[in-house]
All heavy atoms as an XYZ file, in Angstrom:
936
protein
N     -15.995     14.336      1.437
C     -14.709     14.441      0.766
C     -13.931     13.148      0.991
O     -13.752     12.713      2.119
C     -13.925     15.626      1.316
C     -12.582     15.824      0.654
C     -11.833     17.015      1.225
O     -12.341     17.705      2.103
N     -10.640     17.249      0.742
N     -13.458     12.540     -0.105
C     -12.709     11.309      0.000
C     -11.303     11.618      0.510
O     -10.640     12.523      0.008
C     -12.614     10.634     -1.363
C     -13.824      9.826     -1.828
C     -15.020     10.724     -2.105
C     -13.470      9.022     -3.061
N     -10.876     10.849      1.485
C      -9.572     11.097      2.068
C      -8.938      9.796      2.537
O      -9.622      8.907      3.037
C      -9.705     12.056      3.258
C      -8.394     12.518      3.855
C      -8.652     13.498      5.011
C      -7.352     13.944      5.651
N      -7.586     14.845      6.804
N      -7.616      9.704      2.335
C      -6.825      8.600      2.853
C      -5.801      9.153      3.829
O      -5.212     10.206      3.573
C      -6.011      7.948      1.720
C      -6.728      6.886      0.965
C      -6.806      6.946     -0.414
C      -7.296      5.806      1.612
C      -7.443      5.962     -1.128
C      -7.939      4.816      0.905
C      -8.004      4.891     -0.473
N      -5.548      8.411      4.882
C      -4.445      8.763      5.770
C      -3.597      7.522      5.973
O      -4.068      6.524      6.531
C      -4.950      9.285      7.124
C      -3.764      9.567      8.053
C      -5.787     10.544      6.933
N      -2.337      7.590      5.506
C      -1.416      6.480      5.695
C      -0.630      6.693      6.979
O      -0.346      7.828      7.374
C      -0.431      6.363      4.526
C      -1.051      6.008      3.202
C      -0.985      7.140      2.216
O      -1.038      8.305      2.648
O      -0.868      6.874      1.011
N      -0.235      5.596      7.601
C       0.583      5.658      8.803
C       1.379      4.365      8.919
O       1.120      3.401      8.188
C      -0.278      5.871     10.050
O      -1.184      4.802     10.203
N       2.321      4.355      9.854
C       3.067      3.141     10.134
C       4.477      3.115      9.571
O       5.233      2.178      9.835
N       4.834      4.116      8.798
C       6.182      4.151      8.265
C       7.198      4.484      9.346
O       6.852      4.822     10.483
N       8.485      4.364      8.983
C       9.526      4.691      9.941
C      10.863      4.157      9.487
O      11.028      3.729      8.341
N      11.803      4.188     10.419
C      13.156      3.684     10.172
C      13.272      2.290     10.768
O      12.939      2.087     11.952
C      14.179      4.622     10.806
C      15.634      4.164     10.803
C      16.153      4.052      9.373
C      16.492      5.141     11.614
N      13.753      1.346      9.981
C      13.878     -0.031     10.437
C      15.170     -0.617      9.886
O      15.627     -0.223      8.805
C      12.647     -0.856     10.003
C      12.541     -0.953      8.499
C      12.627     -2.227     10.650
N      15.750     -1.547     10.618
C      16.977     -2.204     10.160
C      16.654     -3.258      9.107
O      15.536     -3.800      9.081
C      17.693     -2.847     11.334
C      18.260     -1.849     12.324
C      19.089     -2.526     13.406
O      18.987     -3.719     13.643
N      19.937     -1.741     14.065
N      17.619     -3.579      8.262
C      17.394     -4.668      7.305
C      16.976     -5.941      8.013
O      17.498     -6.283      9.079
C      18.780     -4.820      6.654
C      19.387     -3.467      6.761
C      18.919     -2.910      8.084
N      16.005     -6.609      7.416
C      15.439     -7.801      8.029
C      14.265     -7.532      8.945
O      13.586     -8.479      9.381
N      14.014     -6.268      9.244
C      12.933     -5.910     10.149
C      11.575     -5.871      9.468
O      11.443     -6.189      8.274
N      10.575     -5.457     10.255
C       9.190     -5.442      9.779
C       8.504     -4.135     10.124
O       8.871     -3.465     11.102
C       8.400     -6.598     10.421
O       8.924     -7.848     10.064
N       7.518     -3.797      9.318
C       6.636     -2.666      9.584
C       5.240     -3.045      9.105
O       5.093     -3.876      8.196
C       7.089     -1.414      8.824
C       8.322     -0.653      9.306
C       8.688      0.429      8.294
C       8.098     -0.042     10.672
N       4.234     -2.409      9.682
C       2.885     -2.546      9.154
C       2.352     -1.162      8.815
O       2.212     -0.308      9.699
C       1.939     -3.242     10.136
C       0.588     -3.574      9.476
C      -0.346     -4.350     10.349
N      -1.049     -3.507     11.298
C      -2.209     -3.849     11.873
N      -2.780     -4.994     11.570
N      -2.770     -3.034     12.760
N       2.061     -0.975      7.562
C       1.492      0.281      7.096
C      -0.025      0.189      7.125
O      -0.596     -0.856      6.811
C       1.963      0.598      5.682
C       3.473      0.580      5.441
C       3.766      1.001      4.008
C       4.198      1.453      6.429
N      -0.659      1.295      7.487
C      -2.116      1.367      7.498
C      -2.572      2.488      6.580
O      -1.885      3.507      6.444
C      -2.635      1.640      8.913
O      -2.291      0.606      9.792
N      -3.726      2.298      6.011
C      -4.323      3.300      5.133
C      -5.788      3.402      5.540
O      -6.575      2.509      5.244
C      -4.161      2.872      3.687
S      -4.942      3.964      2.504
N      -6.129      4.457      6.249
C      -7.485      4.645      6.744
C      -8.243      5.589      5.819
O      -7.757      6.680      5.498
C      -7.449      5.215      8.159
N      -9.424      5.158      5.406
C     -10.232      5.957      4.492
C     -11.343      6.675      5.241
O     -11.898      6.142      6.210
C     -10.838      5.069      3.418
N     -11.662      7.863      4.800
C     -12.811      8.591      5.345
C     -13.540      9.256      4.192
O     -12.953      9.603      3.175
C     -12.365      9.637      6.374
O     -11.508     10.586      5.771
N     -14.844      9.398      4.381
C     -15.647     10.029      3.344
C     -16.164      9.074      2.289
O     -16.930      9.475      1.406
N     -15.753      7.810      2.366
C     -16.249      6.805      1.438
C     -16.006      5.426      2.029
O     -15.164      5.263      2.921
C     -15.600      6.923      0.056
C     -14.136      6.623      0.026
C     -13.662      5.457     -0.551
C     -13.201      7.509      0.556
C     -12.308      5.180     -0.599
C     -11.848      7.240      0.520
C     -11.401      6.079     -0.065
N     -16.737      4.443      1.517
C     -16.605      3.090      2.027
C     -15.689      2.283      1.122
O     -15.904      2.193     -0.089
C     -17.972      2.412      2.080
O     -17.819      1.038      2.398
N     -14.676      1.685      1.731
C     -13.739      0.856      0.965
C     -14.388     -0.404      0.407
O     -13.791     -1.097     -0.412
C     -12.539      0.475      1.833
C     -11.561      1.606      2.154
C     -10.430      1.080      3.014
C     -11.037      2.263      0.904
N     -15.586     -0.704      0.853
C     -16.274     -1.909      0.386
C     -16.388     -1.944     -1.135
O     -16.366     -3.015     -1.737
C     -17.687     -1.966      1.003
O     -17.576     -1.944      2.425
C     -18.428     -3.211      0.555
N     -16.476     -0.773     -1.745
C     -16.716     -0.694     -3.178
C     -15.467     -0.386     -3.993
O     -15.548     -0.186     -5.205
C     -17.784      0.366     -3.454
C     -19.021      0.152     -2.635
C     -19.330      0.961     -1.536
C     -19.903     -0.889     -2.930
C     -20.460      0.747     -0.774
C     -21.036     -1.112     -2.169
C     -21.303     -0.292     -1.094
O     -22.420     -0.496     -0.330
N     -14.315     -0.345     -3.313
C     -13.083      0.091     -3.968
C     -11.997     -0.975     -3.887
O     -11.792     -1.593     -2.842
C     -12.546      1.360     -3.301
C     -13.379      2.590     -3.583
C     -14.562      2.820     -2.897
C     -12.984      3.509     -4.538
C     -15.332      3.945     -3.165
C     -13.732      4.640     -4.812
C     -14.912      4.843     -4.120
O     -15.664      5.962     -4.378
N     -11.321     -1.153     -4.996
C     -10.072     -1.897     -4.978
C      -8.963     -0.943     -4.550
O      -9.014      0.258     -4.842
C      -9.770     -2.476     -6.354
N      -7.964     -1.488     -3.867
C      -6.906     -0.665     -3.289
C      -5.550     -1.141     -3.778
O      -5.294     -2.346     -3.902
C      -6.931     -0.741     -1.752
C      -8.303     -0.327     -1.220
C      -5.813      0.119     -1.146
C      -8.696      1.099     -1.527
N      -4.695     -0.184     -4.040
C      -3.313     -0.501     -4.395
C      -2.351      0.193     -3.461
O      -2.642      1.276     -2.938
N      -1.229     -0.440     -3.232
C      -0.109      0.201     -2.540
C       0.989      0.423     -3.566
O       1.330     -0.486     -4.341
C       0.425     -0.671     -1.409
C      -0.356     -0.608     -0.138
C      -1.304     -1.480      0.284
C      -0.231      0.378      0.892
N      -1.798     -1.104      1.512
C      -1.146      0.038      1.909
C       0.560      1.512      1.066
C      -1.289      0.794      3.079
C       0.418      2.260      2.227
C      -0.501      1.903      3.211
N       1.565      1.612     -3.527
C       2.631      1.993     -4.443
C       3.787      2.562     -3.629
O       3.617      2.937     -2.471
C       2.116      3.047     -5.442
C       1.063      2.515     -6.364
C      -0.253      2.404     -5.939
C       1.376      2.119     -7.644
C      -1.238      1.903     -6.774
C       0.407      1.617     -8.495
C      -0.901      1.507     -8.055
N       4.938      2.652     -4.260
C       6.062      3.284     -3.586
C       6.893      4.058     -4.591
O       6.904      3.747     -5.781
C       6.936      2.252     -2.869
C       7.668      1.269     -3.785
C       8.378      0.216     -2.949
N       9.109     -0.727     -3.785
C       9.720     -1.814     -3.317
N       9.680     -2.094     -2.015
N      10.372     -2.611     -4.147
N       7.561      5.070     -4.062
C       8.411      5.898     -4.910
C       9.689      6.226     -4.165
O       9.652      6.886     -3.120
C       7.683      7.173     -5.323
C       8.435      7.979     -6.371
C       7.569      9.046     -7.009
O       6.508      9.414     -6.511
N       8.005      9.546     -8.153
N      10.786      5.753     -4.713
C      12.104      6.054     -4.171
C      12.639      7.319     -4.849
O      12.206      7.655     -5.958
C      13.047      4.885     -4.399
N      13.568      8.015     -4.209
C      14.114      9.237     -4.798
C      14.670      9.003     -6.188
O      15.440      8.059     -6.408
C      15.215      9.636     -3.816
C      14.795      9.051     -2.518
C      14.121      7.756     -2.861
N      14.249      9.822     -7.139
C      14.753      9.731     -8.496
C      14.170      8.608     -9.322
O      14.613      8.377    -10.448
N      13.179      7.900     -8.767
C      12.593      6.776     -9.486
C      11.105      6.995     -9.719
O      10.468      7.808     -9.040
C      12.820      5.472     -8.717
C      14.275      5.057     -8.643
C      14.421      3.655     -8.081
C      15.859      3.202     -8.086
N      16.001      1.807     -7.564
N      10.573      6.225    -10.658
C       9.147      6.272    -10.925
C       8.369      5.610     -9.782
O       8.875      4.722     -9.090
C       8.840      5.518    -12.226
C       9.351      6.183    -13.485
C       8.504      7.383    -13.860
O       7.266      7.311    -13.678
O       9.062      8.390    -14.321
N       7.126      6.054     -9.613
C       6.249      5.389     -8.648
C       5.887      4.014     -9.205
O       5.467      3.898    -10.360
C       5.000      6.224     -8.413
C       4.140      5.746     -7.266
C       3.037      6.746     -6.938
N       3.573      8.026     -6.523
C       2.813      9.006     -6.038
N       1.500      8.844     -5.896
N       3.367     10.157     -5.691
N       6.040      2.997     -8.372
C       5.806      1.636     -8.828
C       4.767      0.929     -7.973
O       4.650      1.195     -6.766
C       7.112      0.826     -8.801
C       7.721      0.660     -7.438
C       8.927     -0.280     -7.447
O       9.231     -0.879     -8.492
O       9.563     -0.414     -6.381
N       4.040      0.029     -8.592
C       3.043     -0.746     -7.880
C       3.704     -1.823     -7.039
O       4.608     -2.511     -7.499
N       3.232     -1.957     -5.812
C       3.759     -2.949     -4.875
C       2.771     -4.093     -4.690
O       3.142     -5.265     -4.762
C       4.064     -2.281     -3.520
C       4.449     -3.316     -2.483
C       5.146     -1.225     -3.673
N       1.509     -3.729     -4.458
C       0.492     -4.744     -4.199
C      -0.882     -4.142     -4.435
O      -1.053     -2.926     -4.391
C       0.610     -5.242     -2.752
O      -0.343     -6.248     -2.488
N      -1.851     -5.009     -4.683
C      -3.227     -4.541     -4.803
C      -4.162     -5.617     -4.259
O      -3.793     -6.791     -4.165
C      -3.584     -4.165     -6.229
S      -3.438     -5.502     -7.422
N      -5.372     -5.165     -3.911
C      -6.356     -6.076     -3.342
C      -7.726     -5.701     -3.880
O      -8.041     -4.523     -4.091
C      -6.308     -6.012     -1.802
C      -7.157     -7.121     -1.174
C      -6.721     -4.631     -1.279
C      -6.894     -7.311      0.322
N      -8.554     -6.716     -4.116
C      -9.880     -6.486     -4.668
C     -10.789     -5.855     -3.622
O     -10.477     -5.827     -2.426
C     -10.475     -7.811     -5.154
O     -10.538     -8.746     -4.100
N     -11.937     -5.375     -4.063
C     -12.841     -4.663     -3.158
C     -13.324     -5.560     -2.020
O     -13.474     -5.103     -0.891
C     -14.031     -4.094     -3.928
O     -14.734     -5.131     -4.595
N     -13.528     -6.838     -2.289
C     -13.991     -7.740     -1.224
C     -12.842     -8.411     -0.480
O     -13.060     -9.221      0.410
C     -14.937     -8.798     -1.780
C     -14.247     -9.787     -2.701
O     -13.053     -9.698     -2.969
N     -15.022    -10.735     -3.213
N     -11.614     -8.073     -0.857
C     -10.444     -8.620     -0.183
C     -10.062    -10.019     -0.605
O      -9.094    -10.580     -0.081
N     -10.764    -10.570     -1.573
C     -10.535    -11.955     -1.933
C      -9.436    -12.210     -2.929
O      -8.986    -13.347     -3.109
N      -8.975    -11.175     -3.597
C      -7.939    -11.341     -4.611
C      -6.829    -10.342     -4.362
O      -7.103     -9.143     -4.169
C      -8.520    -11.126     -6.005
C      -7.511    -11.305     -7.138
C      -8.133    -11.037     -8.499
N      -9.136    -12.044     -8.836
C      -9.706    -12.117    -10.037
N      -9.389    -11.267    -10.986
N     -10.611    -13.048    -10.286
N      -5.592    -10.840     -4.378
C      -4.442     -9.979     -4.160
C      -3.399    -10.204     -5.253
O      -3.396    -11.250     -5.918
C      -3.787    -10.231     -2.789
O      -3.363    -11.605     -2.728
C      -4.755     -9.956     -1.650
N      -2.541     -9.236     -5.405
C      -1.453     -9.350     -6.373
C      -0.249     -8.594     -5.832
O      -0.410     -7.602     -5.084
C      -1.877     -8.769     -7.727
C      -0.928     -9.156     -8.848
O      -0.165    -10.105     -8.715
N      -0.965     -8.419     -9.942
N       0.943     -9.060     -6.202
C       2.164     -8.467     -5.677
C       3.193     -8.297     -6.792
O       3.276     -9.123     -7.710
C       2.777     -9.352     -4.588
C       1.891     -9.531     -3.375
C       0.978    -10.575     -3.302
C       1.956     -8.635     -2.310
C       0.149    -10.734     -2.203
C       1.136     -8.787     -1.203
C       0.239     -9.834     -1.157
O      -0.577     -9.980     -0.058
N       3.986     -7.267     -6.660
C       5.152     -7.142     -7.528
C       6.143     -8.246     -7.188
O       6.243     -8.676     -6.032
C       5.805     -5.772     -7.325
N       6.879     -8.701     -8.186
C       7.833     -9.789     -7.957
C       8.845     -9.435     -6.875
O       9.296    -10.304     -6.124
C       8.569    -10.123     -9.257
C       7.671    -10.834    -10.254
O       6.611    -11.355     -9.843
O       8.029    -10.848    -11.450
N       9.196     -8.171     -6.790
C      10.230     -7.728     -5.854
C       9.812     -7.859     -4.393
O      10.667     -7.844     -3.499
C      10.624     -6.285     -6.142
O       9.496     -5.436     -6.036
N       8.505     -7.975     -4.132
C       8.037     -8.055     -2.740
C       7.293     -9.341     -2.435
O       6.906     -9.583     -1.291
C       7.142     -6.850     -2.387
C       7.854     -5.540     -2.703
C       5.796     -6.919     -3.093
N       7.106    -10.171     -3.452
C       6.339    -11.401     -3.271
C       6.992    -12.274     -2.202
O       8.207    -12.482     -2.201
C       6.262    -12.141     -4.613
C       5.018    -12.940     -4.837
C       4.914    -13.408     -6.272
C       4.417    -12.342     -7.199
N       4.191    -12.821     -8.571
N       6.178    -12.765     -1.284
C       6.679    -13.592     -0.200
C       7.156    -12.808      1.008
O       7.417    -13.389      2.065
N       7.272    -11.487      0.868
C       7.725    -10.649      1.992
C       6.641     -9.682      2.462
O       6.564     -9.360      3.648
C       8.967     -9.849      1.590
C      10.149    -10.700      1.172
C      11.406     -9.861      0.976
N      11.267     -8.874     -0.087
C      11.404     -7.562      0.092
N      11.676     -7.069      1.292
N      11.280     -6.720     -0.941
N       5.827     -9.190      1.544
C       4.771     -8.229      1.888
C       3.411     -8.918      1.809
O       3.200     -9.812      0.980
C       4.777     -7.050      0.910
C       5.975     -6.138      1.005
C       7.057     -6.424      1.818
C       6.002     -4.965      0.258
C       8.151     -5.577      1.900
C       7.077     -4.098      0.317
C       8.159     -4.416      1.138
N       2.492     -8.464      2.658
C       1.133     -8.990      2.645
C       0.140     -7.845      2.740
O       0.221     -7.026      3.669
C       0.898     -9.958      3.814
O       1.860    -11.020      3.761
C      -0.499    -10.559      3.732
N      -0.797     -7.802      1.802
C      -1.838     -6.788      1.813
C      -3.112     -7.397      2.392
O      -3.408     -8.577      2.186
C      -2.086     -6.233      0.391
C      -2.970     -4.994      0.421
C      -2.648     -7.308     -0.534
C      -3.069     -4.275     -0.925
N      -3.844     -6.590      3.151
C      -5.115     -7.049      3.689
C      -6.058     -5.857      3.799
O      -5.628     -4.702      3.768
C      -4.939     -7.738      5.040
O      -4.369     -6.853      5.989
N      -7.341     -6.174      3.959
C      -8.357     -5.124      3.910
C      -9.417     -5.441      4.952
O      -9.930     -6.564      4.983
C      -8.949     -5.106      2.502
C      -9.784     -3.931      2.087
C     -10.014     -4.016      0.585
C     -10.776     -2.843      0.028
N     -12.206     -3.113     -0.015
N      -9.755     -4.486      5.761
C     -10.812     -4.635      6.751
C     -11.903     -3.636      6.387
O     -11.832     -2.456      6.752
C     -10.265     -4.381      8.157
C     -11.282     -4.701      9.244
O     -12.509     -4.627      8.966
O     -10.860     -5.002     10.364
N     -12.895     -4.109      5.656
C     -13.949     -3.197      5.196
C     -14.792     -2.654      6.359
O     -15.308     -1.541      6.287
C     -14.837     -3.896      4.175
C     -14.175     -4.014      2.813
O     -13.279     -3.247      2.475
N     -14.602     -4.983      2.025
N     -14.911     -3.429      7.408
C     -15.689     -2.966      8.559
C     -15.024     -1.758      9.228
O     -15.703     -0.838      9.688
C     -15.864     -4.091      9.556
N     -13.691     -1.772      9.262
C     -12.953     -0.667      9.873
C     -12.559      0.388      8.843
O     -12.012      1.436      9.202
C     -11.692     -1.190     10.564
C     -11.974     -2.071     11.771
C     -10.679     -2.492     12.449
C     -10.971     -3.335     13.677
N      -9.720     -3.782     14.353
N     -12.791      0.074      7.574
C     -12.443      0.999      6.494
C     -10.940      1.267      6.420
O     -10.498      2.412      6.224
C     -13.214      2.320      6.618
C     -13.850      2.732      5.298
O     -14.139      1.916      4.440
N     -14.070      4.030      5.137
N     -10.164      0.212      6.588
C      -8.714      0.327      6.635
C      -8.090     -0.766      5.758
O      -8.592     -1.895      5.704
C      -8.173      0.187      8.071
C      -6.655      0.290      8.087
C      -8.786      1.245      8.969
N      -6.996     -0.407      5.106
C      -6.193     -1.359      4.358
C      -4.807     -1.391      4.982
O      -4.285     -0.341      5.410
C      -6.085     -0.959      2.876
C      -5.226     -1.962      2.101
C      -7.464     -0.868      2.252
N      -4.211     -2.572      5.030
C      -2.901     -2.741      5.641
C      -1.904     -3.289      4.625
O      -2.275     -3.986      3.680
C      -2.984     -3.722      6.818
C      -3.967     -3.336      7.881
C      -5.239     -3.912      7.934
C      -3.634     -2.390      8.844
C      -6.147     -3.559      8.912
C      -4.541     -2.028      9.826
C      -5.802     -2.621      9.855
O      -6.688     -2.264     10.828
N      -0.659     -2.986      4.867
C       0.423     -3.620      4.130
C       1.483     -4.030      5.153
O       2.114     -3.169      5.772
C       1.020     -2.684      3.080
C       2.061     -3.333      2.156
C       1.390     -4.371      1.249
C       2.769     -2.278      1.308
N       1.612     -5.334      5.343
C       2.624     -5.867      6.249
C       3.912     -6.049      5.470
O       3.933     -6.744      4.440
C       2.160     -7.202      6.821
C       3.156     -7.870      7.745
C       3.333     -7.122      9.048
O       2.381     -6.608      9.628
N       4.571     -7.055      9.525
N       4.977     -5.431      5.965
C       6.276     -5.485      5.306
C       7.229     -6.291      6.182
O       7.544     -5.881      7.305
C       6.852     -4.081      5.114
C       6.265     -3.138      4.060
C       4.806     -2.827      4.309
C       7.063     -1.855      3.997
N       7.662     -7.436      5.698
C       8.601     -8.286      6.426
C       9.898     -8.433      5.644
O       9.944     -8.169      4.443
C       7.990     -9.665      6.665
C       6.786     -9.627      7.578
O       6.666     -8.762      8.446
N       5.875    -10.573      7.384
N      10.940     -8.866      6.339
C      12.243     -9.107      5.704
C      12.670     -7.914      4.857
O      13.079     -8.058      3.699
C      12.189    -10.379      4.844
O      11.799    -11.491      5.618
N      12.574     -6.747      5.441
C      12.830     -5.530      4.687
C      14.283     -5.412      4.253
O      15.206     -5.847      4.968
C      12.425     -4.313      5.505
C      10.913     -4.054      5.517
C      10.514     -3.165      6.675
C      10.477     -3.441      4.198
N      14.454     -4.821      3.085
C      15.777     -4.628      2.491
C      15.994     -3.130      2.256
O      15.022     -2.374      2.117
C      15.841     -5.348      1.143
C      15.499     -6.830      1.194
C      15.476     -7.422     -0.208
C      15.100     -8.897     -0.189
N      15.061     -9.469     -1.559
N      17.242     -2.709      2.170
C      17.494     -1.287      1.903
C      16.805     -0.793      0.626
O      16.371      0.368      0.576
C      19.017     -1.231      1.768
C      19.508     -2.337      2.645
C      18.483     -3.440      2.483
N      16.665     -1.648     -0.355
C      16.015     -1.239     -1.603
C      14.503     -1.063     -1.465
O      13.845     -0.609     -2.407
C      16.327     -2.232     -2.736
C      16.063     -3.671     -2.412
C      17.318     -4.408     -1.960
O      18.099     -3.839     -1.159
O      17.497     -5.570     -2.399
N      13.951     -1.396     -0.320
C      12.539     -1.122     -0.052
C      12.319      0.308      0.423
O      11.170      0.740      0.600
C      11.984     -2.086      1.009
C      11.971     -3.528      0.537
O      11.600     -3.772     -0.631
O      12.320     -4.409      1.347
N      13.392      1.032      0.659
C      13.278      2.413      1.114
C      12.561      3.266      0.070
O      12.951      3.301     -1.099
C      14.672      2.994      1.386
O      15.272      2.285      2.469
C      14.588      4.475      1.730
N      11.489      3.929      0.504
C      10.667      4.726     -0.416
C       9.548      5.380      0.387
O       9.324      5.048      1.557
C      10.057      3.853     -1.502
N       8.837      6.287     -0.274
C       7.565      6.763      0.254
C       6.492      5.811     -0.275
O       6.433      5.546     -1.479
C       7.273      8.201     -0.180
C       5.906      8.648      0.340
C       8.364      9.140      0.327
N       5.683      5.303      0.629
C       4.642      4.349      0.274
C       3.285      5.062      0.270
O       2.946      5.785      1.212
C       4.625      3.191      1.266
C       5.738      2.200      1.018
C       7.056      2.549      1.293
C       5.483      0.937      0.498
C       8.099      1.657      1.054
C       6.510      0.039      0.259
C       7.813      0.404      0.536
O       8.832     -0.485      0.291
N       2.519      4.812     -0.792
C       1.217      5.439     -0.980
C       0.139      4.372     -1.135
O       0.363      3.348     -1.768
C       1.202      6.275     -2.254
C       2.213      7.395     -2.318
C       3.496      7.176     -2.790
C       1.863      8.687     -1.920
C       4.428      8.210     -2.862
C       2.778      9.722     -1.990
C       4.054      9.479     -2.460
O       4.959     10.504     -2.521
N      -1.040      4.660     -0.610
C      -2.187      3.827     -0.958
C      -3.066      4.612     -1.925
O      -3.042      5.851     -1.948
C      -2.967      3.387      0.265
S      -3.662      4.712      1.254
N      -3.810      3.865     -2.717
C      -4.652      4.473     -3.734
C      -5.894      3.623     -3.913
O      -5.881      2.420     -3.638
C      -3.894      4.599     -5.048
N      -6.961      4.246     -4.384
C      -8.237      3.551     -4.539
C      -8.818      3.766     -5.927
O      -8.645      4.834     -6.531
C      -9.239      4.049     -3.496
N      -9.505      2.737     -6.396
C     -10.257      2.845     -7.640
C     -11.611      2.180     -7.415
O     -11.695      1.100     -6.807
C      -9.506      2.195     -8.822
C      -9.192      0.726     -8.581
C     -10.279      2.379    -10.116
N     -12.665      2.820     -7.880
C     -14.009      2.277     -7.721
C     -14.171      1.068     -8.628
O     -13.957      1.159     -9.837
C     -15.037      3.348     -8.075
C     -16.511      2.965     -7.909
C     -16.810      2.670     -6.441
C     -17.409      4.082     -8.419
N     -14.544     -0.068     -8.018
C     -14.691     -1.281     -8.804
C     -14.136     -2.474     -8.065
O     -13.501     -2.331     -7.021
N     -14.363     -3.676     -8.602
C     -13.978     -4.880     -7.864
C     -12.484     -5.197     -7.869
O     -11.979     -5.785     -6.907
C     -14.763     -5.976     -8.573
C     -14.971     -5.466     -9.960
C     -15.127     -3.979     -9.818
N     -11.780     -4.839     -8.938
C     -10.394     -5.292     -9.055
C      -9.434     -4.146     -9.284
O      -9.743     -3.178     -9.976
C     -10.272     -6.296    -10.210
C     -11.163     -7.498    -10.048
C     -12.174     -7.779    -10.966
C     -11.022     -8.332     -8.944
C     -13.004     -8.855    -10.793
C     -11.860     -9.421     -8.768
C     -12.847     -9.687     -9.693
O     -13.677    -10.753     -9.515
N      -8.251     -4.295     -8.708
C      -7.205     -3.305     -8.910
C      -6.076     -3.877     -9.732
O      -6.072     -5.051    -10.096
N      -5.106     -3.042    -10.024
C      -3.917     -3.446    -10.770
C      -2.695     -2.840    -10.101
O      -2.807     -2.104     -9.114
C      -3.983     -2.937    -12.223
O      -3.784     -1.512    -12.218
C      -5.325     -3.246    -12.879
N      -1.545     -3.103    -10.663
C      -0.308     -2.483    -10.173
C       0.082     -1.280    -11.034
O       1.212     -0.806    -10.959
C       0.823     -3.517    -10.156
C       0.608     -4.706     -9.221
C       1.802     -5.642     -9.270
C       0.353     -4.245     -7.798
N      -0.877     -0.798    -11.813
C      -0.638      0.347    -12.689
C      -1.169      1.616    -12.023
O      -2.368      1.762    -11.780
C      -1.350      0.119    -14.017
C      -1.135      1.255    -14.988
O      -0.440      2.221    -14.693
N      -1.747      1.154    -16.149
N      -0.290      2.553    -11.727
C      -0.703      3.751    -10.994
C      -1.728      4.578    -11.759
O      -2.548      5.272    -11.147
C       0.511      4.623    -10.660
C       1.292      5.149    -11.842
C       2.481      5.966    -11.368
C       3.283      6.548    -12.525
N       3.957      5.524    -13.319
N      -1.745      4.482    -13.071
C      -2.684      5.248    -13.874
C      -4.124      4.801    -13.742
O      -5.041      5.521    -14.162
N      -4.333      3.628    -13.138
C      -5.684      3.098    -12.999
C      -6.402      3.607    -11.753
O      -7.575      3.317    -11.571
C      -5.657      1.568    -12.966
C      -5.267      0.972    -14.314
O      -5.407      1.670    -15.338
O      -4.804     -0.191    -14.333
N      -5.720      4.357    -10.910
C      -6.264      4.758     -9.611
C      -6.653      6.231     -9.601
O      -6.001      7.068    -10.221
C      -5.260      4.453     -8.499
C      -5.109      2.971     -8.282
C      -4.262      2.218     -9.083
C      -5.847      2.317     -7.293
C      -4.146      0.848     -8.915
C      -5.728      0.949     -7.108
C      -4.880      0.221     -7.935
O      -4.777     -1.133     -7.761
N      -7.722      6.513     -8.845
C      -8.294      7.848     -8.843
C      -8.004      8.640     -7.574
O      -7.978      9.873     -7.618
C      -9.819      7.752     -9.004
C     -10.216      7.067    -10.294
O      -9.662      7.448    -11.350
O     -11.056      6.158    -10.251
N      -7.839      7.964     -6.456
C      -7.685      8.641     -5.178
C      -6.413      8.165     -4.512
O      -6.144      6.966     -4.465
C      -8.893      8.366     -4.277
C     -10.203      8.684     -4.941
C     -11.011      7.670     -5.445
C     -10.619     10.004     -5.096
C     -12.203      7.968     -6.079
C     -11.810     10.302     -5.735
C     -12.592      9.283     -6.221
O     -13.769      9.583     -6.852
N      -5.664      9.115     -3.969
C      -4.347      8.834     -3.404
C      -4.206      9.435     -2.019
O      -4.739     10.518     -1.737
C      -3.255      9.429     -4.297
C      -3.138      8.718     -5.613
C      -3.894      8.926     -6.723
C      -2.221      7.686     -5.934
N      -3.512      8.074     -7.723
C      -2.471      7.306     -7.267
C      -1.207      7.043     -5.243
C      -1.745      6.303     -7.908
C      -0.485      6.049     -5.881
C      -0.749      5.688     -7.200
N      -3.454      8.713     -1.189
C      -3.071      9.258      0.100
C      -1.829     10.123     -0.033
O      -1.273     10.281     -1.125
N      -1.367     10.653      1.107
C      -0.244     11.591      1.094
C       1.103     10.879      1.202
O       2.151     11.495      1.000
C      -0.387     12.609      2.237
C       0.109     12.128      3.600
C      -0.783     11.079      4.242
O      -1.894     10.796      3.780
N      -0.295     10.487      5.329
N       1.081      9.605      1.546
C       2.302      8.830      1.616
C       2.896      8.755      3.011
O       2.674      9.626      3.851
N       3.644      7.676      3.245
C       4.362      7.488      4.501
C       5.752      6.964      4.167
O       5.919      6.082      3.320
C       3.595      6.543      5.453
O       4.273      6.473      6.708
C       3.455      5.142      4.883
N       6.761      7.524      4.843
C       8.149      7.196      4.523
C       8.568      5.903      5.207
O       8.366      5.732      6.423
C       9.071      8.333      4.983
C      10.561      8.065      4.782
C      10.973      8.087      3.329
O      10.611      8.984      2.585
N      11.746      7.088      2.907
N       9.176      5.017      4.439
C       9.788      3.808      4.966
C      11.279      3.870      4.628
O      11.651      4.021      3.460
C       9.163      2.536      4.357
C       9.966      1.299      4.750
C       7.713      2.398      4.785
N      12.108      3.777      5.654
C      13.554      3.805      5.473
C      14.153      2.551      6.091
O      13.936      2.281      7.280
C      14.175      5.047      6.115
O      13.569      6.226      5.564
C      15.685      5.095      5.857
N      14.874      1.787      5.276
C      15.496      0.555      5.744
C      17.006      0.771      5.714
O      17.616      0.904      4.651
C      15.118     -0.647      4.865
C      15.693     -1.929      5.446
C      13.607     -0.743      4.725
N      17.582      0.828      6.897
C      19.000      1.147      6.998
C      19.553      0.659      8.325
O      18.837      0.669      9.338
C      19.215      2.652      6.872
O      20.575      2.999      7.074
N      20.808      0.254      8.308
C      21.471     -0.141      9.554
C      22.223      1.048     10.154
O      22.825      0.918     11.218
C      22.422     -1.310      9.289
O      23.334     -0.994      8.255
């Protein structure tokens, strides 16, 4: 059974950092592109970042470019999202998602498997 478990969310002050993890079980991330998405209350789920199956290609939403970094450790079967210089508008539930194939997108409709999400709250 394919399963994702996200962790690392929490409450952080503006300007702070968090590292989100997405651990996969039941399948190997080697063959999957991964996306990170977020959904704030009352808003649509939006793409934040994605990474290719081999980890060699990444993409970011303009709103997080230069502040967030996605990485993938296929040996550990884990994907990370490093969140730096956090702003209150980054507050949301963050989800990881997987699609079989070499490349991902920032379009949530392209993904087949989803984690349960982890809450990130940026507030003073």
